[in-house]
C-alpha positions in Angstrom: 0.0 0.0 0.0 2.9 2.3 0.6 3.8 2.7 -3.1 0.3 3.9 -3.8 0.8 6.8 -1.4 3.5 8.1 -3.7 1.8 7.2 -7.0 -1.5 9.0 -6.4 0.1 12.4 -5.7 2.3 12.0 -8.8 -0.8 11.3 -10.9 -2.6 14.3 -9.5 0.4 16.6 -10.0 0.8 15.4 -13.6 -2.9 15.9 -14.3 -2.8 19.5 -12.9 0.3 20.3 -14.9 -1.4 19.0 -18.0 -4.5 21.2 -17.4 -2.3 24.2 -16.7 -0.3 23.7 -19.8 -3.4 23.3 -22.0 -4.8 26.5 -20.5 -1.5 28.3 -21.2 -1.5 27.0 -24.8 -5.1 28.3 -25.2 -4.3 31.7 -23.7 -1.3 32.0 -26.1 -3.6 31.0 -29.0 -6.2 33.6 -28.0 -3.5 36.3 -27.8 -2.3 35.4 -31.3 -5.9 35.4 -32.6 -6.4 38.8 -31.1 -3.3 40.1 -32.8 -4.4 38.6 -36.1 -8.0 40.0 -35.9 -7.1 43.5 -34.5 -7.2 46.2 -37.2 -5.9 49.8 -36.9 -6.6 52.3 -39.6 -4.8 55.7 -39.8 -6.9 58.1 -41.8 -5.6 61.1 -43.8 -6.8 63.6 -41.2 -4.8 61.6 -38.6 -7.9 60.2 -37.2 -7.4 56.6 -36.0 -9.7 53.6 -35.7 -8.9 50.5 -33.7 -11.2 47.4 -33.7 -11.5 43.7 -34.1 -12.9 41.5 -36.9 -14.1 37.9 -37.2 -14.2 35.2 -39.8 -17.5 33.9 -38.4 -20.6 34.3 -40.4 -24.1 35.3 -39.1 -27.7 35.0 -40.1 -28.4 38.3 -41.9 -31.6 40.2 -41.2 -32.8 42.6 -43.8 -33.8 45.4 -41.5 -30.4 45.6 -39.7 -27.3 47.5 -40.7 -24.0 45.5 -40.6 -20.6 47.0 -40.1 -17.8 45.1 -41.9 -14.2 45.6 -43.0 -12.6 45.3 -46.4 -9.8 47.1 -48.3 -8.8 49.2 -45.2 -12.3 50.6 -44.8 -15.2 50.1 -42.4 -18.4 49.7 -44.5 -22.0 49.9 -43.4 -24.7 47.9 -45.3 -28.3 47.2 -44.7 -29.2 43.5 -44.8 -25.8 42.2 -45.8 -22.0 42.3 -45.8 -19.1 41.2 -48.0 -15.9 41.4 -46.0 -15.2 40.5 -42.4 -17.7 41.5 -39.7 -16.6 43.8 -36.8 -16.6 41.8 -33.6 -15.3 43.1 -30.3 -14.3 46.4 -28.9 -14.1 49.5 -31.1 -12.3 52.8 -30.5 -11.8 55.9 -32.5 -9.2 58.6 -31.7 -8.6 62.2 -32.9 -5.3 63.4 -34.4 -4.0 64.3 -30.9 -4.8 60.8 -29.6 -7.9 61.9 -27.7 -10.8 59.4 -27.5 -13.7 60.2 -29.7 -15.8 57.0 -29.8 -15.9 53.8 -27.8 -18.2 50.8 -28.1 -18.6 47.2 -28.9 -19.7 45.2 -32.0 -21.3 41.7 -32.0 -21.0 40.1 -35.4 -21.3 43.3 -37.2 -24.0 44.9 -35.0 -23.5 47.6 -32.4 -24.2 46.0 -29.0 -24.0 47.3 -25.4 -22.9 50.7 -24.3 -21.5 53.3 -26.7 -19.9 56.6 -25.8 -19.0 59.7 -27.9 -16.7 62.7 -27.0 -16.1 66.1 -28.6 -12.6 67.3 -29.6 -12.5 69.2 -26.3 -13.1 65.8 -24.5 -16.5 66.7 -23.2 -18.9 63.7 -23.2 -21.5 64.2 -26.0 -23.6 61.1 -25.9 -24.2 57.7 -24.2 -26.2 55.0 -25.9 -27.3 51.4 -25.2 -27.6 49.0 -28.2 -29.0 45.5 -28.4 -27.9 43.5 -31.5 -28.1 46.5 -33.8 -31.1 48.2 -32.3 -30.9 51.4 -30.3 -33.0 50.2 -27.4 -32.3 51.4 -23.9 -31.2 54.4 -21.9 -29.8 57.3 -24.0 -28.1 60.4 -22.5 -27.3 63.6 -24.5 -24.9 66.3 -23.3 -24.3 69.9 -24.4 -21.0 71.4 -25.5 -20.0 71.9 -21.9 -20.6 68.3 -21.0 -23.8 69.0 -19.0 -26.6 66.5 -19.3 -29.3 67.9 -21.5 -31.6 65.0 -22.1 -31.9 61.5 -20.7 -34.4 58.7 -21.1 -35.3 55.4 -22.8 -35.3 54.8 -26.5 -37.1 52.1 -28.5 -35.9 51.5 -32.1 -34.0 54.8 -32.0 -37.1 56.8 -30.9 -37.8 58.4 -27.6 -40.3 56.2 -25.7 -41.3 56.9 -22.1 -40.4 59.4 -19.5 -37.6 61.7 -20.6 -35.6 64.1 -18.4 -34.9 67.4 -20.3 -32.8 70.4 -19.3 -34.8 73.7 -19.4 -32.1 76.3 -20.2 -34.4 79.1 -19.3 -34.8 78.1 -15.6 -31.7 76.0 -15.6 -33.5 73.0 -14.2 -34.7 69.6 -15.4 -38.3 68.9 -16.4 -40.1 65.8 -17.5 -41.4 65.2 -21.0 -43.3 62.1 -22.2 -43.0 60.3 -25.6 -44.6 57.4 -27.3 -42.7 56.0 -30.3 -41.0 59.3 -30.9 -44.1 61.4 -30.6 -44.5 63.8 -27.6 -47.6 63.1 -25.5 -49.1 64.7 -22.4 -48.4 63.6 -18.9 -52.0 62.5 -18.6 -51.7 60.2 -21.6 -48.5 58.7 -20.3 -50.0 58.1 -16.8 -53.3 56.7 -18.2 -51.4 54.3 -20.5 -49.3 53.0 -17.7 -52.2 52.6 -15.3 -54.3 50.8 -17.9 -51.4 48.5 -18.7 -50.7 47.6 -15.1 -54.4 47.2 -14.3 -54.9 44.9 -17.3 -51.8 42.8 -16.3 -53.1 42.5 -12.8 -56.6 41.3 -13.8 -55.1 38.9 -16.4 -52.9 37.4 -13.8 -55.8 37.1 -11.3 -58.0 35.5 -13.9 -55.3 32.9 -14.7 -54.8 32.0 -11.0 -58.4 31.9 -9.9 -60.2 30.4 -13.0 -57.7 28.7 -15.3 -55.7 27.4 -12.4 -58.7 25.7 -10.8 -60.0 24.4 -14.1 -56.7 22.8 -14.9 -56.7 21.1 -11.5 -60.2 19.6 -12.1 -59.7 18.3 -15.6 -58.2 14.8 -15.6 -55.8 13.9 -18.4 -57.2 11.9 -21.2 -56.2 8.3 -21.9 -53.9 9.3 -24.7 -52.5 12.3 -22.9 -49.0 11.9 -21.6 -48.6 12.7 -17.9 -45.4 14.7 -17.5 -43.3 14.5 -14.3 -43.2 17.3 -11.9 -39.8 18.9 -12.5 -40.1 21.3 -9.6 -40.2 18.4 -7.1 -36.8 17.1 -8.2 
């Protein structure tokens, strides 16, 4: 039994070393892949773009605009692409190396948070994208970097309760939008109350009536009785 005391630790040590080496190989491969797929473009006006591309393909949707790279240029096309899709972080710099734009692409589509800056390094805009759709919180700033408008967007249109800077009184006020069209506060409140009330009664109906009915109806002879997954 004594030799086993020495053999088992050796086997464990060998296995751990093998796993660590494979992880090291993978990390080195990923680094090489990043270097291969990283593109930097120096424009005539000294503006610089830095981003990543991918050889992976994607299912194209005709209503979306795809960003792709070919012949040292970033192209933008609705419903298609020809070169390699932008995939990963994206940065754009001015001639004096100041950050102008920062974001992320997912297989050619803007995704996640995007930020924009002026030449004077004031924040201009913050956006939230979801697979090529401008859906989420958007913040706009004036030339001094002061927040001027903030609120949700749906399909690139203001939609909901929007915070707006009133330059006359130098204070923020609320405005209300529905699919890009400004509406009154009363319309906004009525719509939300109606929606919440309808959801409440629909939920109550399902629990009281449909729930009881489902409990009382026995399964037919040909109906398969599924196991209760929650009980496992």
